[in-house]
ZALUM-698111 format. One line per 5 residues: their letters; for each residue x, y, z of C-alpha. Coordinates in steps of 0.2 Angstrom, whole numbers. Example, Ala and Ser with C-alpha at 12.3 -4.5 7.8 and 13.67 -1.06 7.14 Angstrom:
2
AS) 62/-22/39  68/-5/36
This chain:
399
MHEAV) 1369/-532/439  1350/-532/443  1338/-527/429  1323/-516/434  1307/-520/425
IVDAV) 1289/-514/424  1277/-529/426  1261/-519/426  1254/-501/425  1237/-493/428
RSPMA) 1229/-477/430  1212/-470/436  1201/-460/423  1206/-442/421  1193/-431/428
KGKAP) 1190/-413/427  1197/-403/442  1189/-388/450  1199/-373/448  1200/-361/463
RDGKP) 1187/-347/461  1180/-353/444  1163/-356/451  1161/-372/443  1158/-389/451
GGALS) 1171/-402/452  1172/-417/440  1168/-435/442  1181/-439/454  1180/-423/465
GVHPV) 1169/-432/478  1183/-445/481  1196/-441/494  1214/-442/486  1219/-456/498
ELLGQ) 1204/-466/492  1208/-462/474  1225/-469/475  1220/-483/486  1208/-490/473
TVKAL) 1221/-488/460  1234/-497/469  1222/-511/474  1217/-514/456  1235/-515/451
LERNP) 1239/-529/463  1222/-538/460  1228/-539/441  1244/-548/447  1238/-562/459
ALDPG) 1254/-571/458  1262/-557/469  1259/-557/488  1256/-539/492  1266/-542/508
DVEDF) 1281/-544/497  1281/-526/491  1295/-517/500  1290/-499/497  1276/-489/490
IVGCV) 1284/-473/482  1271/-459/478  1273/-443/469  1262/-429/476  1264/-410/473
SQVAE) 1252/-402/485  1257/-411/501  1244/-401/512  1226/-404/519  1220/-421/513
QAGCP) 1236/-424/504  1247/-420/519  1248/-437/528  1260/-447/517  1246/-451/505
GRWAW) 1254/-467/500  1254/-474/517  1235/-471/520  1230/-476/502  1239/-493/505
LAAGL) 1230/-496/521  1213/-489/514  1215/-503/501  1216/-516/514  1234/-521/511
PEHVP) 1247/-527/523  1251/-515/537  1270/-519/537  1273/-511/519  1279/-493/521
STTVD) 1277/-478/510  1286/-462/506  1281/-446/496  1291/-438/482  1290/-420/477
RRCGS) 1299/-415/461  1285/-404/456  1276/-410/440  1288/-424/438  1285/-431/455
SQQAA) 1278/-448/450  1290/-450/436  1304/-448/449  1295/-460/460  1296/-473/447
DFAAQ) 1314/-469/443  1318/-470/462  1310/-487/463  1319/-494/448  1336/-486/454
GILAG) 1333/-495/471  1331/-511/462  1346/-508/451  1356/-505/467  1350/-521/475
AYDVV) 1341/-512/489  1324/-518/483  1316/-533/474  1298/-527/473  1291/-509/473
VAGGV) 1275/-500/469  1278/-482/462  1264/-470/458  1256/-453/461  1240/-444/465
ESMSR) 1233/-427/464  1216/-421/468  1216/-404/461  1198/-401/465  1200/-405/484
VPMGS) 1218/-398/486  1219/-384/474  1236/-380/465  1246/-368/476  1237/-373/492
ARQGA) 1254/-377/501  1261/-361/497  1247/-349/502  1255/-333/497  1272/-337/506
DVYGP) 1289/-332/499  1296/-349/494  1311/-342/485  1320/-333/500  1330/-317/498
SATAR) 1346/-324/490  1337/-333/475  1325/-318/473  1340/-306/472  1349/-318/460
YAPGL) 1335/-317/448  1330/-299/450  1319/-291/444  1309/-307/449  1305/-325/445
VPQGI) 1289/-327/435  1274/-339/434  1274/-354/423  1262/-346/411  1274/-332/408
SAELV) 1288/-345/405  1277/-354/393  1275/-337/383  1294/-335/384  1297/-353/377
AARWK) 1284/-349/363  1293/-333/359  1311/-340/359  1306/-354/347  1295/-343/337
LDRTT) 1279/-353/340  1264/-343/335  1246/-344/341  1240/-354/327  1254/-367/329
LDEFS) 1250/-369/347  1231/-371/344  1234/-383/330  1244/-394/342  1231/-393/355
AASHA) 1217/-398/344  1227/-413/338  1230/-418/356  1211/-419/359  1209/-428/342
RAAAA) 1223/-441/346  1216/-444/363  1198/-446/357  1204/-458/343  1213/-468/356
AANGG) 1198/-469/368  1186/-474/353  1198/-488/348  1200/-495/365  1218/-489/367
FANEI) 1216/-484/385  1206/-500/390  1221/-509/397  1227/-495/407  1211/-487/415
VPITT) 1204/-495/431  1187/-490/437  1185/-479/452  1170/-480/464  1164/-463/469
PDGVV) 1149/-458/480  1139/-454/464  1144/-471/455  1158/-479/445  1169/-469/434
SADET) 1178/-479/420  1182/-467/407  1192/-450/405  1180/-435/405  1193/-422/400
IRPST) 1194/-426/381  1184/-414/370  1183/-423/353  1174/-408/345  1189/-396/348
TVEGL) 1194/-386/333  1208/-373/329  1194/-361/326  1186/-363/343  1203/-362/352
AALQP) 1207/-346/342  1192/-337/351  1200/-339/368  1209/-325/376  1227/-325/382
AFENA) 1227/-331/400  1243/-323/407  1244/-306/398  1248/-291/409  1256/-274/407
DMAAR) 1271/-277/419  1276/-293/410  1273/-285/393  1285/-271/398  1298/-283/405
FPEIT) 1297/-296/390  1293/-286/374  1296/-302/364  1280/-310/371  1266/-311/359
WSITA) 1253/-317/372  1248/-334/364  1245/-345/379  1227/-348/383  1217/-361/393
GNSSQ) 1214/-370/377  1233/-373/373  1237/-377/391  1235/-393/402  1219/-395/411
ITDGA) 1217/-395/430  1213/-413/434  1210/-426/447  1219/-443/445  1230/-457/451
AALLI) 1242/-470/443  1253/-484/449  1266/-496/442  1272/-513/448  1291/-512/447
MSAER) 1303/-527/452  1319/-535/448  1319/-546/432  1324/-561/444  1309/-559/455
AAALG) 1297/-557/441  1304/-573/433  1303/-582/450  1285/-577/451  1281/-582/433
LRPRA) 1276/-564/429  1280/-557/412  1289/-540/412  1282/-528/400  1297/-516/399
RFHAF) 1313/-512/407  1321/-496/412  1335/-492/400  1341/-474/406  1337/-460/417
AVASD) 1342/-442/419  1338/-426/428  1343/-409/423  1338/-391/425  1338/-375/415
DPITM) 1336/-357/420  1321/-354/431  1314/-339/421  1312/-349/404  1309/-364/416
LSGPI) 1300/-375/405  1314/-379/393  1322/-391/405  1316/-407/396  1329/-402/382
PATEK) 1345/-404/393  1337/-419/402  1333/-428/386  1351/-424/379  1358/-432/395
ALKRA) 1347/-447/394  1351/-451/376  1370/-449/380  1369/-461/394  1359/-473/383
GMTID) 1371/-471/369  1356/-467/358  1350/-454/345  1332/-447/345  1328/-457/329
QIDHY) 1331/-473/338  1316/-469/350  1299/-475/344  1288/-465/356  1291/-448/363
EVNEA) 1280/-443/378  1283/-425/382  1271/-418/395  1259/-405/388  1260/-393/402
FASVP) 1258/-380/388  1258/-383/370  1274/-373/368  1284/-386/378  1283/-401/367
LAWAE) 1284/-391/352  1300/-382/357  1307/-399/362  1302/-407/345  1310/-393/336
HFGAD) 1326/-393/345  1328/-412/342  1320/-413/325  1309/-426/332  1296/-435/321
PAKLN) 1279/-426/326  1270/-443/323  1279/-450/337  1276/-436/349  1262/-439/361
PRGGA) 1252/-451/349  1238/-454/361  1236/-435/366  1243/-427/381  1239/-416/396
IALGH) 1230/-404/385  1217/-417/381  1219/-429/396  1223/-417/410  1238/-414/421
PLGAS) 1235/-421/439  1252/-414/445  1258/-428/456  1251/-442/446  1256/-436/428
GARLM) 1273/-444/427  1266/-461/431  1251/-458/420  1262/-454/405  1273/-469/408
TTMLN) 1257/-480/408  1251/-473/392  1268/-474/384  1270/-492/389  1253/-497/382
HLEAT) 1256/-488/365  1273/-496/363  1265/-513/365  1250/-509/353  1262/-503/339
GGRFG) 1277/-515/342  1288/-500/346  1304/-504/356  1310/-488/365  1300/-474/373
LQTMC) 1307/-458/380  1297/-448/393  1301/-431/399  1292/-418/410  1295/-400/413
EAGGM) 1295/-395/431  1295/-379/442  1311/-370/444  1318/-376/427  1320/-394/432
ANATI) 1316/-409/422  1316/-428/422  1319/-440/407  1317/-459/407  1320/-471/392
LERL) 1310/-487/393  1313/-503/382  1298/-513/379  1300/-532/381
């Protein structure tokens, strides 16, 4: 049986995105077309591995959520060509909502395990400044009448789901804000100690070169976060869900962000033939779903499934990477599993680094790999909540 390994993984800096109607300018990467952003990222990945002929890559699998406007044209195909790479290499685009590029990496590894590929690049991109979240929907009914009727009186936005998760697991505002402040502190410490140096590749923009994350706020305090108003409070939802205490704010939610990430994945045999040292291997995969109202609890059944397939317990995992879509998500996950908080997002998460939707799965995997190497950890588990109640879980083994 083939073994799927990660040879290398990189990401762009995380840059502040421009939220629709917020009146603020975009961040450091907002002037870069998403194709160029991904193209520079994948070019840097391949330049770091000169023993590989880019023409030997068999597919470029890319996660992207808002596949509209500048991200509508199979962004991986045009990014590959923008990078000056061989024309005969194809690409495809994956949408599993926030887990899109984690799924891209899993599909790449699964293709190698099946013997369908030897060398694949997987990654993701999202320019939330240039293609705002929800652009593809534009007010359309994406549920259809039958699903809408099944979940009457109605499906809810993710912010309401985050509130429901907080209520169900009895997570109060202070607990959420403490976790969020810690996310910034951990990310700031990692950046200051050079923890991100091996994973970030610089991006050239019309205004200069960007080589560091601009989303981290080292001065974040619980007291400062406490001053923020709840972001999703409204009378209709309060009447429908009286258990909600309205604790989710901009400060304990993920940031709107621009970014890209890419991983070089191949069979262990091909890596050995090229003289490339694998950094990790894929140990287990799982996808799962929970109900689409609570929605963001999906990482719990996905993790249970991945651990069962691996024959492991949570205590055998050295690093947990649980996407910080909202602070209530990783906190509920950790409480369910009795997980060690020191192992949970030890370099910060999307609250500090941001959540460029289609790129986040590959970004988390890149950060997790580097932290396992820095600490000597063996196993890392990554899981992402996704719209509709879906979730991915992947277990890596550092080599």
